[in-house]
N, CA, C and O atoms as a Tinker XYZ file with bonds, in Angstrom:
   448  protein
     1  N    -73.725000  -86.866000  169.031000    73     2
     2  CA   -73.410000  -87.413000  170.343000    64     1     3
     3  C    -71.928000  -87.783000  170.367000    63     2     4     5
     4  O    -71.392000  -88.354000  169.417000    81     3
     5  N    -71.302000  -87.450000  171.451000    73     3     6
     6  CA   -69.893000  -87.804000  171.626000    64     5     7
     7  C    -69.792000  -88.876000  172.704000    63     6     8     9
     8  O    -70.328000  -88.709000  173.800000    81     7
     9  N    -69.109000  -89.972000  172.400000    73     7    10
    10  CA   -68.914000  -91.028000  173.390000    64     9    11
    11  C    -67.425000  -91.340000  173.525000    63    10    12    13
    12  O    -66.644000  -91.142000  172.594000    81    11
    13  N    -67.059000  -91.823000  174.686000    73    11    14
    14  CA   -65.668000  -92.163000  174.946000    64    13    15
    15  C    -65.605000  -93.487000  175.698000    63    14    16    17
    16  O    -66.296000  -93.664000  176.701000    81    15
    17  N    -64.789000  -94.408000  175.227000    73    15    18
    18  CA   -64.526000  -95.639000  175.954000    64    17    19
    19  C    -63.243000  -95.412000  176.747000    63    18    20    21
    20  O    -62.182000  -95.180000  176.169000    81    19
    21  N    -63.345000  -95.478000  178.059000    73    19    22
    22  CA   -62.204000  -95.187000  178.934000    64    21    23
    23  C    -60.971000  -95.970000  178.528000    63    22    24    25
    24  O    -59.875000  -95.412000  178.467000    81    23
    25  N    -61.134000  -97.251000  178.250000    73    23    26
    26  CA   -59.985000  -98.120000  177.988000    64    25    27
    27  C    -59.366000  -97.906000  176.616000    63    26    28    29
    28  O    -58.271000  -98.399000  176.348000    81    27
    29  N    -60.063000  -97.169000  175.733000    73    27    30
    30  CA   -59.510000  -96.844000  174.423000    64    29    31
    31  C    -58.850000  -95.459000  174.406000    63    30    32    33
    32  O    -58.287000  -95.054000  173.389000    81    31
    33  N    -58.917000  -94.747000  175.510000    73    31    34
    34  CA   -58.310000  -93.425000  175.633000    64    33    35
    35  C    -56.827000  -93.599000  175.956000    63    34    36    37
    36  O    -56.478000  -94.442000  176.781000    81    35
    37  N    -55.958000  -92.827000  175.330000    73    35    38
    38  CA   -54.514000  -92.985000  175.599000    64    37    39
    39  C    -54.148000  -92.692000  177.059000    63    38    40    41
    40  O    -54.754000  -91.845000  177.715000    81    39
    41  N    -53.155000  -93.407000  177.535000    73    39    42
    42  CA   -52.629000  -93.125000  178.873000    64    41    43
    43  C    -51.976000  -91.752000  178.868000    63    42    44    45
    44  O    -51.324000  -91.362000  177.900000    81    43
    45  N    -52.162000  -91.025000  179.966000    73    43    46
    46  CA   -51.564000  -89.697000  180.079000    64    45    47
    47  C    -50.267000  -89.753000  180.865000    63    46    48    49
    48  O    -50.060000  -90.640000  181.693000    81    47
    49  N    -49.401000  -88.794000  180.593000    73    47    50
    50  CA   -48.175000  -88.656000  181.387000    64    49    51
    51  C    -48.461000  -87.673000  182.499000    63    50    52    53
    52  O    -49.114000  -86.652000  182.286000    81    51
    53  N    -47.970000  -87.983000  183.690000    73    51    54
    54  CA   -48.217000  -87.111000  184.837000    64    53    55
    55  C    -47.060000  -87.222000  185.814000    63    54    56    57
    56  O    -46.307000  -88.195000  185.773000    81    55
    57  N    -46.910000  -86.243000  186.689000    73    55    58
    58  CA   -45.791000  -86.252000  187.641000    64    57    59
    59  C    -45.923000  -87.306000  188.740000    63    58    60    61
    60  O    -44.992000  -87.510000  189.519000    81    59
    61  N    -47.068000  -87.970000  188.804000    73    59    62
    62  CA   -47.299000  -88.987000  189.833000    64    61    63
    63  C    -46.788000  -90.362000  189.406000    63    62    64    65
    64  O    -46.559000  -91.230000  190.249000    81    63
    65  N    -46.610000  -90.562000  188.099000    73    63    66
    66  CA   -46.152000  -91.850000  187.601000    64    65    67
    67  C    -47.196000  -92.950000  187.699000    63    66    68    69
    68  O    -46.851000  -94.127000  187.805000    81    67
    69  N    -48.485000  -92.571000  187.663000    73    67    70
    70  CA   -49.569000  -93.547000  187.749000    64    69    71
    71  C    -50.436000  -93.456000  186.496000    63    70    72    73
    72  O    -50.276000  -92.548000  185.680000    81    71
    73  N    -51.350000  -94.406000  186.356000    73    71    74
    74  CA   -52.191000  -94.479000  185.170000    64    73    75
    75  C    -53.334000  -93.467000  185.228000    63    74    76    77
    76  O    -54.182000  -93.519000  186.118000    81    75
    77  N    -53.340000  -92.545000  184.264000    73    75    78
    78  CA   -54.438000  -91.594000  184.113000    64    77    79
    79  C    -54.850000  -91.532000  182.651000    63    78    80    81
    80  O    -54.045000  -91.765000  181.750000    81    79
    81  N    -56.110000  -91.216000  182.436000    73    79    82
    82  CA   -56.635000  -91.069000  181.082000    64    81    83
    83  C    -57.597000  -89.879000  181.078000    63    82    84    85
    84  O    -58.563000  -89.856000  181.840000    81    83
    85  N    -57.333000  -88.894000  180.222000    73    83    86
    86  CA   -58.278000  -87.791000  180.049000    64    85    87
    87  C    -59.448000  -88.330000  179.242000    63    86    88    89
    88  O    -59.285000  -88.729000  178.088000    81    87
    89  N    -60.627000  -88.341000  179.851000    73    87    90
    90  CA   -61.786000  -88.888000  179.159000    64    89    91
    91  C    -62.754000  -87.800000  178.712000    63    90    92    93
    92  O    -63.677000  -88.073000  177.944000    81    91
    93  N    -62.555000  -86.574000  179.182000    73    91    94
    94  CA   -63.369000  -85.436000  178.759000    64    93    95
    95  C    -62.511000  -84.203000  178.939000    63    94    96    97
    96  O    -62.161000  -83.848000  180.064000    81    95
    97  N    -62.170000  -83.552000  177.850000    73    95    98
    98  CA   -61.269000  -82.397000  177.896000    64    97    99
    99  C    -61.849000  -81.313000  177.002000    63    98   100   101
   100  O    -61.592000  -81.263000  175.799000    81    99
   101  N    -62.641000  -80.446000  177.625000    73    99   102
   102  CA   -63.338000  -79.405000  176.878000    64   101   103
   103  C    -63.108000  -78.045000  177.542000    63   102   104   105
   104  O    -62.494000  -77.958000  178.605000    81   103
   105  N    -63.596000  -77.015000  176.916000    73   103   106
   106  CA   -63.363000  -75.642000  177.360000    64   105   107
   107  C    -63.804000  -75.406000  178.806000    63   106   108   109
   108  O    -63.120000  -74.698000  179.544000    81   107
   109  N    -64.923000  -75.981000  179.221000    73   107   110
   110  CA   -65.482000  -75.675000  180.540000    64   109   111
   111  C    -65.180000  -76.685000  181.637000    63   110   112   113
   112  O    -65.374000  -76.375000  182.813000    81   111
   113  N    -64.714000  -77.876000  181.299000    73   111   114
   114  CA   -64.475000  -78.895000  182.323000    64   113   115
   115  C    -63.454000  -79.914000  181.840000    63   114   116   117
   116  O    -63.198000  -80.051000  180.643000    81   115
   117  N    -62.879000  -80.624000  182.801000    73   115   118
   118  CA   -61.908000  -81.679000  182.520000    64   117   119
   119  C    -62.247000  -82.874000  183.399000    63   118   120   121
   120  O    -62.433000  -82.729000  184.607000    81   119
   121  N    -62.328000  -84.067000  182.788000    73   119   122
   122  CA   -62.569000  -85.299000  183.542000    64   121   123
   123  C    -61.419000  -86.267000  183.263000    63   122   124   125
   124  O    -61.008000  -86.460000  182.119000    81   123
   125  N    -60.921000  -86.860000  184.329000    73   123   126
   126  CA   -59.790000  -87.779000  184.227000    64   125   127
   127  C    -60.152000  -89.078000  184.946000    63   126   128   129
   128  O    -60.757000  -89.060000  186.018000    81   127
   129  N    -59.774000  -90.198000  184.345000    73   127   130
   130  CA   -59.921000  -91.501000  184.988000    64   129   131
   131  C    -58.574000  -91.829000  185.623000    63   130   132   133
   132  O    -57.558000  -91.901000  184.932000    81   131
   133  N    -58.568000  -92.026000  186.930000    73   131   134
   134  CA   -57.359000  -92.357000  187.684000    64   133   135
   135  C    -57.432000  -93.806000  188.122000    63   134   136   137
   136  O    -58.440000  -94.247000  188.675000    81   135
   137  N    -56.353000  -94.550000  187.872000    73   135   138
   138  CA   -56.289000  -95.962000  188.253000    64   137   139
   139  C    -55.041000  -96.161000  189.113000    63   138   140   141
   140  O    -53.915000  -96.122000  188.617000    81   139
   141  N    -55.265000  -96.375000  190.413000    73   139   142
   142  CA   -54.154000  -96.651000  191.326000    64   141   143
   143  C    -54.142000  -98.140000  191.651000    63   142   144   145
   144  O    -55.120000  -98.688000  192.160000    81   143
   145  N    -53.030000  -98.777000  191.349000    73   143   146
   146  CA   -52.870000 -100.185000  191.694000    64   145   147
   147  C    -52.465000 -100.285000  193.166000    63   146   148   149
   148  O    -52.040000  -99.293000  193.760000    81   147
   149  N    -52.593000 -101.479000  193.759000    73   147   150
   150  CA   -52.232000 -101.631000  195.170000    64   149   151
   151  C    -50.842000 -101.056000  195.467000    63   150   152   153
   152  O    -49.870000 -101.350000  194.772000    81   151
   153  N    -50.774000 -100.233000  196.516000    73   151   154
   154  CA   -49.509000  -99.632000  196.932000    64   153   155
   155  C    -49.175000  -98.323000  196.238000    63   154   156   157
   156  O    -48.252000  -97.629000  196.663000    81   155
   157  N    -49.899000  -97.962000  195.179000    73   155   158
   158  CA   -49.609000  -96.708000  194.483000    64   157   159
   159  C    -50.267000  -95.535000  195.196000    63   158   160   161
   160  O    -51.212000  -95.695000  195.968000    81   159
   161  N    -49.734000  -94.350000  194.909000    73   159   162
   162  CA   -50.267000  -93.129000  195.514000    64   161   163
   163  C    -49.968000  -91.948000  194.606000    63   162   164   165
   164  O    -49.125000  -92.026000  193.712000    81   163
   165  N    -50.663000  -90.872000  194.849000    73   163   166
   166  CA   -50.346000  -89.615000  194.191000    64   165   167
   167  C    -49.383000  -88.835000  195.081000    63   166   168   169
   168  O    -49.278000  -89.098000  196.278000    81   167
   169  N    -48.699000  -87.892000  194.494000    73   167   170
   170  CA   -47.924000  -86.939000  195.281000    64   169   171
   171  C    -48.891000  -85.867000  195.784000    63   170   172   173
   172  O    -49.873000  -85.553000  195.112000    81   171
   173  N    -48.620000  -85.315000  196.943000    73   171   174
   174  CA   -49.452000  -84.219000  197.434000    64   173   175
   175  C    -49.351000  -83.068000  196.439000    63   174   176   177
   176  O    -48.274000  -82.752000  195.934000    81   175
   177  N    -50.499000  -82.452000  196.170000    73   175   178
   178  CA   -50.515000  -81.361000  195.203000    64   177   179
   179  C    -51.695000  -80.433000  195.464000    63   178   180   181
   180  O    -52.608000  -80.759000  196.222000    81   179
   181  N    -51.655000  -79.275000  194.821000    73   179   182
   182  CA   -52.697000  -78.268000  194.951000    64   181   183
   183  C    -53.174000  -77.910000  193.549000    63   182   184   185
   184  O    -52.372000  -77.567000  192.680000    81   183
   185  N    -54.484000  -77.993000  193.335000    73   183   186
   186  CA   -55.039000  -77.615000  192.038000    64   185   187
   187  C    -55.688000  -76.229000  192.155000    63   186   188   189
   188  O    -56.188000  -75.863000  193.218000    81   187
   189  N    -55.675000  -75.463000  191.057000    73   187   190
   190  CA   -56.210000  -74.107000  191.095000    64   189   191
   191  C    -57.740000  -74.036000  191.023000    63   190   192   193
   192  O    -58.314000  -72.951000  191.118000    81   191
   193  N    -58.398000  -75.184000  190.856000    73   191   194
   194  CA   -59.865000  -75.226000  190.741000    64   193   195
   195  C    -60.430000  -76.290000  191.675000    63   194   196   197
   196  O    -59.699000  -77.146000  192.173000    81   195
   197  N    -61.748000  -76.225000  191.907000    73   195   198
   198  CA   -62.420000  -77.269000  192.675000    64   197   199
   199  C    -62.299000  -78.600000  191.950000    63   198   200   201
   200  O    -62.282000  -78.657000  190.720000    81   199
   201  N    -62.214000  -79.670000  192.736000    73   199   202
   202  CA   -62.139000  -81.016000  192.170000    64   201   203
   203  C    -63.196000  -81.885000  192.846000    63   202   204   205
   204  O    -63.363000  -81.849000  194.065000    81   203
   205  N    -63.898000  -82.658000  192.039000    73   203   206
   206  CA   -64.856000  -83.629000  192.559000    64   205   207
   207  C    -64.299000  -85.012000  192.226000    63   206   208   209
   208  O    -63.934000  -85.282000  191.082000    81   207
   209  N    -64.237000  -85.881000  193.229000    73   207   210
   210  CA   -63.783000  -87.255000  193.045000    64   209   211
   211  C    -64.983000  -88.186000  193.220000    63   210   212   213
   212  O    -65.771000  -88.023000  194.152000    81   211
   213  N    -65.115000  -89.150000  192.332000    73   211   214
   214  CA   -66.137000  -90.191000  192.468000    64   213   215
   215  C    -65.414000  -91.534000  192.409000    63   214   216   217
   216  O    -64.798000  -91.870000  191.397000    81   215
   217  N    -65.491000  -92.300000  193.500000    73   215   218
   218  CA   -64.803000  -93.593000  193.567000    64   217   219
   219  C    -65.624000  -94.614000  192.779000    63   218   220   221
   220  O    -66.753000  -94.942000  193.143000    81   219
   221  N    -65.033000  -95.103000  191.698000    73   219   222
   222  CA   -65.694000  -96.063000  190.817000    64   221   223
   223  C    -65.518000  -97.503000  191.288000    63   222   224   225
   224  O    -66.408000  -98.338000  191.129000    81   223
   225  N    -64.352000  -97.776000  191.872000    73   223   226
   226  CA   -64.016000  -99.150000  192.259000    64   225   227
   227  C    -62.977000  -99.104000  193.356000    63   226   228   229
   228  O    -62.067000  -98.275000  193.323000    81   227
   229  N    -63.107000  -99.994000  194.330000    73   227   230
   230  CA   -62.082000 -100.173000  195.344000    64   229   231
   231  C    -62.246000  -99.292000  196.570000    63   230   232   233
   232  O    -63.287000  -98.677000  196.804000    81   231
   233  N    -61.162000  -99.262000  197.341000    73   231   234
   234  CA   -61.111000  -98.489000  198.577000    64   233   235
   235  C    -59.777000  -97.765000  198.619000    63   234   236   237
   236  O    -58.744000  -98.328000  198.255000    81   235
   237  N    -59.801000  -96.532000  199.059000    73   235   238
   238  CA   -58.565000  -95.761000  199.138000    64   237   239
   239  C    -58.626000  -94.734000  200.246000    63   238   240   241
   240  O    -59.656000  -94.539000  200.892000    81   239
   241  N    -57.507000  -94.090000  200.446000    73   239   242
   242  CA   -57.411000  -93.032000  201.442000    64   241   243
   243  C    -57.268000  -91.712000  200.701000    63   242   244   245
   244  O    -56.371000  -91.542000  199.875000    81   243
   245  N    -58.163000  -90.782000  201.008000    73   243   246
   246  CA   -58.091000  -89.454000  200.419000    64   245   247
   247  C    -57.663000  -88.480000  201.517000    63   246   248   249
   248  O    -58.135000  -88.545000  202.652000    81   247
   249  N    -56.773000  -87.596000  201.151000    73   247   250
   250  CA   -56.269000  -86.583000  202.079000    64   249   251
   251  C    -56.560000  -85.219000  201.450000    63   250   252   253
   252  O    -56.143000  -84.940000  200.326000    81   251
   253  N    -57.278000  -84.379000  202.189000    73   251   254
   254  CA   -57.590000  -83.028000  201.746000    64   253   255
   255  C    -57.305000  -82.087000  202.906000    63   254   256   257
   256  O    -57.928000  -82.172000  203.965000    81   255
   257  N    -56.349000  -81.186000  202.685000    73   255   258
   258  CA   -55.936000  -80.307000  203.784000    64   257   259
   259  C    -55.377000  -81.139000  204.917000    63   258   260   261
   260  O    -54.475000  -81.949000  204.703000    81   259
   261  N    -55.902000  -80.954000  206.128000    73   259   262
   262  CA   -55.424000  -81.732000  207.269000    64   261   263
   263  C    -56.358000  -82.885000  207.615000    63   262   264   265
   264  O    -56.239000  -83.481000  208.685000    81   263
   265  N    -57.298000  -83.205000  206.704000    73   263   266
   266  CA   -58.207000  -84.330000  206.923000    64   265   267
   267  C    -57.791000  -85.517000  206.069000    63   266   268   269
   268  O    -57.325000  -85.356000  204.941000    81   267
   269  N    -57.967000  -86.707000  206.623000    73   267   270
   270  CA   -57.609000  -87.951000  205.934000    64   269   271
   271  C    -58.716000  -88.957000  206.232000    63   270   272   273
   272  O    -59.095000  -89.150000  207.387000    81   271
   273  N    -59.238000  -89.603000  205.172000    73   271   274
   274  CA   -60.362000  -90.518000  205.366000    64   273   275
   275  C    -60.286000  -91.678000  204.386000    63   274   276   277
   276  O    -59.903000  -91.500000  203.230000    81   275
   277  N    -60.651000  -92.860000  204.852000    73   275   278
   278  CA   -60.767000  -94.027000  203.989000    64   277   279
   279  C    -62.160000  -94.005000  203.364000    63   278   280   281
   280  O    -63.167000  -93.868000  204.058000    81   279
   281  N    -62.195000  -94.142000  202.046000    73   279   282
   282  CA   -63.465000  -94.111000  201.317000    64   281   283
   283  C    -63.515000  -95.296000  200.363000    63   282   284   285
   284  O    -62.489000  -95.897000  200.046000    81   283
   285  N    -64.724000  -95.622000  199.912000    73   283   286
   286  CA   -64.879000  -96.773000  199.022000    64   285   287
   287  C    -65.845000  -96.456000  197.890000    63   286   288   289
   288  O    -66.344000  -95.337000  197.770000    81   287
   289  N    -66.096000  -97.462000  197.068000    73   287   290
   290  CA   -66.930000  -97.362000  195.871000    64   289   291
   291  C    -68.201000  -96.555000  196.133000    63   290   292   293
   292  O    -68.844000  -96.688000  197.174000    81   291
   293  N    -68.539000  -95.715000  195.155000    73   291   294
   294  CA   -69.742000  -94.892000  195.148000    64   293   295
   295  C    -69.702000  -93.730000  196.147000    63   294   296   297
   296  O    -70.745000  -93.185000  196.507000    81   295
   297  N    -68.517000  -93.357000  196.586000    73   295   298
   298  CA   -68.363000  -92.178000  197.435000    64   297   299
   299  C    -67.945000  -91.000000  196.561000    63   298   300   301
   300  O    -67.100000  -91.139000  195.678000    81   299
   301  N    -68.546000  -89.843000  196.817000    73   299   302
   302  CA   -68.203000  -88.606000  196.130000    64   301   303
   303  C    -67.539000  -87.680000  197.146000    63   302   304   305
   304  O    -68.029000  -87.514000  198.262000    81   303
   305  N    -66.418000  -87.079000  196.746000    73   303   306
   306  CA   -65.649000  -86.217000  197.632000    64   305   307
   307  C    -65.406000  -84.890000  196.927000    63   306   308   309
   308  O    -65.060000  -84.864000  195.746000    81   307
   309  N    -65.588000  -83.793000  197.649000    73   307   310
   310  CA   -65.304000  -82.462000  197.101000    64   309   311
   311  C    -63.980000  -81.978000  197.680000    63   310   312   313
   312  O    -63.769000  -82.021000  198.892000    81   311
   313  N    -63.096000  -81.520000  196.806000    73   311   314
   314  CA   -61.817000  -80.942000  197.217000    64   313   315
   315  C    -61.787000  -79.497000  196.730000    63   314   316   317
   316  O    -61.708000  -79.252000  195.526000    81   315
   317  N    -61.850000  -78.535000  197.655000    73   315   318
   318  CA   -61.863000  -77.134000  197.244000    64   317   319
   319  C    -60.570000  -76.709000  196.544000    63   318   320   321
   320  O    -59.509000  -77.295000  196.760000    81   319
   321  N    -60.678000  -75.701000  195.719000    73   319   322
   322  CA   -59.524000  -75.147000  195.014000    64   321   323
   323  C    -58.467000  -74.672000  196.003000    63   322   324   325
   324  O    -58.782000  -74.201000  197.095000    81   323
   325  N    -57.220000  -74.803000  195.602000    73   323   326
   326  CA   -56.059000  -74.254000  196.306000    64   325   327
   327  C    -55.847000  -74.853000  197.696000    63   326   328   329
   328  O    -55.288000  -74.204000  198.581000    81   327
   329  N    -56.301000  -76.105000  197.881000    73   327   330
   330  CA   -56.038000  -76.840000  199.124000    64   329   331
   331  C    -55.338000  -78.142000  198.750000    63   330   332   333
   332  O    -55.736000  -78.806000  197.794000    81   331
   333  N    -54.304000  -78.508000  199.493000    73   331   334
   334  CA   -53.547000  -79.725000  199.218000    64   333   335
   335  C    -54.480000  -80.932000  199.251000    63   334   336   337
   336  O    -55.351000  -81.040000  200.114000    81   335
   337  N    -54.278000  -81.838000  198.293000    73   335   338
   338  CA   -54.988000  -83.108000  198.344000    64   337   339
   339  C    -54.113000  -84.219000  197.771000    63   338   340   341
   340  O    -53.132000  -83.971000  197.069000    81   339
   341  N    -54.502000  -85.455000  198.095000    73   339   342
   342  CA   -53.703000  -86.611000  197.713000    64   341   343
   343  C    -54.558000  -87.869000  197.833000    63   342   344   345
   344  O    -55.527000  -87.900000  198.592000    81   343
   345  N    -54.190000  -88.912000  197.075000    73   343   346
   346  CA   -54.839000  -90.216000  197.146000    64   345   347
   347  C    -53.797000  -91.295000  197.398000    63   346   348   349
   348  O    -52.676000  -91.215000  196.897000    81   347
   349  N    -54.178000  -92.317000  198.188000    73   347   350
   350  CA   -53.320000  -93.451000  198.504000    64   349   351
   351  C    -54.130000  -94.732000  198.329000    63   350   352   353
   352  O    -55.269000  -94.819000  198.789000    81   351
   353  N    -53.544000  -95.721000  197.667000    73   351   354
   354  CA   -54.181000  -97.034000  197.609000    64   353   355
   355  C    -53.395000  -97.959000  198.530000    63   354   356   357
   356  O    -52.372000  -98.524000  198.144000    81   355
   357  N    -53.887000  -98.098000  199.740000    73   355   358
   358  CA   -53.236000  -98.948000  200.738000    64   357   359
   359  C    -53.888000 -100.324000  200.802000    63   358   360   361
   360  O    -53.607000 -101.110000  201.707000    81   359
   361  N    -54.760000 -100.611000  199.836000    73   359   362
   362  CA   -55.488000 -101.882000  199.829000    64   361   363
   363  C    -54.770000 -102.899000  198.940000    63   362   364   365
   364  O    -53.709000 -102.618000  198.381000    81   363
   365  N    -55.361000 -104.066000  198.825000    73   363   366
   366  CA   -54.816000 -105.136000  197.988000    64   365   367
   367  C    -55.508000 -105.194000  196.620000    63   366   368   369
   368  O    -55.237000 -106.086000  195.816000    81   367
   369  N    -56.410000 -104.225000  196.366000    73   367   370
   370  CA   -57.188000 -104.217000  195.124000    64   369   371
   371  C    -56.982000 -102.901000  194.379000    63   370   372   373
   372  O    -56.477000 -101.928000  194.940000    81   371
   373  N    -57.378000 -102.888000  193.113000    73   371   374
   374  CA   -57.291000 -101.661000  192.319000    64   373   375
   375  C    -58.243000 -100.605000  192.863000    63   374   376   377
   376  O    -59.295000 -100.917000  193.419000    81   375
   377  N    -57.850000  -99.362000  192.690000    73   375   378
   378  CA   -58.669000  -98.210000  193.057000    64   377   379
   379  C    -58.844000  -97.373000  191.800000    63   378   380   381
   380  O    -57.865000  -96.930000  191.197000    81   379
   381  N    -60.109000  -97.156000  191.403000    73   379   382
   382  CA   -60.388000  -96.346000  190.213000    64   381   383
   383  C    -61.257000  -95.166000  190.618000    63   382   384   385
   384  O    -62.254000  -95.325000  191.322000    81   383
   385  N    -60.865000  -93.979000  190.164000    73   383   386
   386  CA   -61.543000  -92.748000  190.558000    64   385   387
   387  C    -61.806000  -91.893000  189.328000    63   386   388   389
   388  O    -60.942000  -91.755000  188.463000    81   387
   389  N    -62.999000  -91.322000  189.253000    73   387   390
   390  CA   -63.321000  -90.318000  188.250000    64   389   391
   391  C    -63.031000  -88.958000  188.876000    63   390   392   393
   392  O    -63.537000  -88.641000  189.953000    81   391
   393  N    -62.219000  -88.165000  188.200000    73   391   394
   394  CA   -61.840000  -86.837000  188.684000    64   393   395
   395  C    -62.479000  -85.809000  187.758000    63   394   396   397
   396  O    -62.307000  -85.866000  186.541000    81   395
   397  N    -63.224000  -84.864000  188.349000    73   395   398
   398  CA   -63.868000  -83.806000  187.577000    64   397   399
   399  C    -63.338000  -82.469000  188.080000    63   398   400   401
   400  O    -63.457000  -82.146000  189.261000    81   399
   401  N    -62.751000  -81.697000  187.169000    73   399   402
   402  CA   -62.223000  -80.374000  187.512000    64   401   403
   403  C    -63.091000  -79.328000  186.823000    63   402   404   405
   404  O    -63.219000  -79.293000  185.599000    81   403
   405  N    -63.694000  -78.461000  187.676000    73   403   406
   406  CA   -64.593000  -77.431000  187.163000    64   405   407
   407  C    -64.257000  -76.108000  187.852000    63   406   408   409
   408  O    -64.202000  -76.056000  189.081000    81   407
   409  N    -64.034000  -75.051000  187.093000    73   407   410
   410  CA   -63.913000  -75.024000  185.645000    64   409   411
   411  C    -62.610000  -75.677000  185.205000    63   410   412   413
   412  O    -61.759000  -75.996000  186.036000    81   411
   413  N    -62.457000  -75.872000  183.921000    73   411   414
   414  CA   -61.227000  -76.454000  183.397000    64   413   415
   415  C    -60.060000  -75.566000  183.831000    63   414   416   417
   416  O    -60.104000  -74.353000  183.627000    81   415
   417  N    -59.022000  -76.150000  184.425000    73   415   418
   418  CA   -57.903000  -75.337000  184.908000    64   417   419
   419  C    -57.186000  -74.585000  183.773000    63   418   420   421
   420  O    -56.955000  -75.115000  182.686000    81   419
   421  N    -56.853000  -73.347000  184.076000    73   419   422
   422  CA   -56.039000  -72.563000  183.139000    64   421   423
   423  C    -54.654000  -72.307000  183.723000    63   422   424   425
   424  O    -53.759000  -71.811000  183.039000    81   423
   425  N    -54.491000  -72.659000  185.017000    73   423   426
   426  CA   -53.200000  -72.563000  185.698000    64   425   427
   427  C    -52.713000  -73.979000  185.980000    63   426   428   429
   428  O    -53.493000  -74.931000  185.968000    81   427
   429  N    -51.428000  -74.103000  186.230000    73   427   430
   430  CA   -50.828000  -75.419000  186.505000    64   429   431
   431  C    -51.094000  -75.872000  187.945000    63   430   432   433
   432  O    -51.265000  -75.057000  188.851000    81   431
   433  N    -51.123000  -77.182000  188.123000    73   431   434
   434  CA   -51.166000  -77.785000  189.451000    64   433   435
   435  C    -49.806000  -77.586000  190.107000    63   434   436   437
   436  O    -48.773000  -77.625000  189.438000    81   435
   437  N    -49.815000  -77.373000  191.421000    73   435   438
   438  CA   -48.575000  -77.191000  192.172000    64   437   439
   439  C    -48.264000  -78.490000  192.895000    63   438   440   441
   440  O    -49.049000  -78.944000  193.727000    81   439
   441  N    -47.120000  -79.091000  192.581000    73   439   442
   442  CA   -46.688000  -80.322000  193.248000    64   441   443
   443  C    -45.952000  -79.962000  194.527000    63   442   444   445
   444  O    -45.150000  -79.028000  194.547000    81   443
   445  N    -46.225000  -80.704000  195.597000    73   443   446
   446  CA   -45.569000  -80.466000  196.888000    64   445   447
   447  C    -44.490000  -81.511000  197.143000    63   446   448
   448  O    -43.828000  -81.474000  198.180000    81   447
């Protein structure tokens, strides 16, 4: 059995300048824990694979293509491959999101 404690996983470096941790990095899938503090956001970007977001804590604004919606804890969002997406924490509380990329990307994300 393989187990991972999110808080014991090293912080990752990313072009967004926010806290991320790869918590599952295998041949077929990639899972990342994203932690946006109040006022933080991601840069708009396009991933080469489908992405599933699961909001673990807090409330945030997710933007996918030309749609923008405020979502909160226990919401699951699907972001299709090759469509711009972004996250914003416009609240006064932390926002934590589980990001699942399937299949594991073999191409780079495109930053906008």
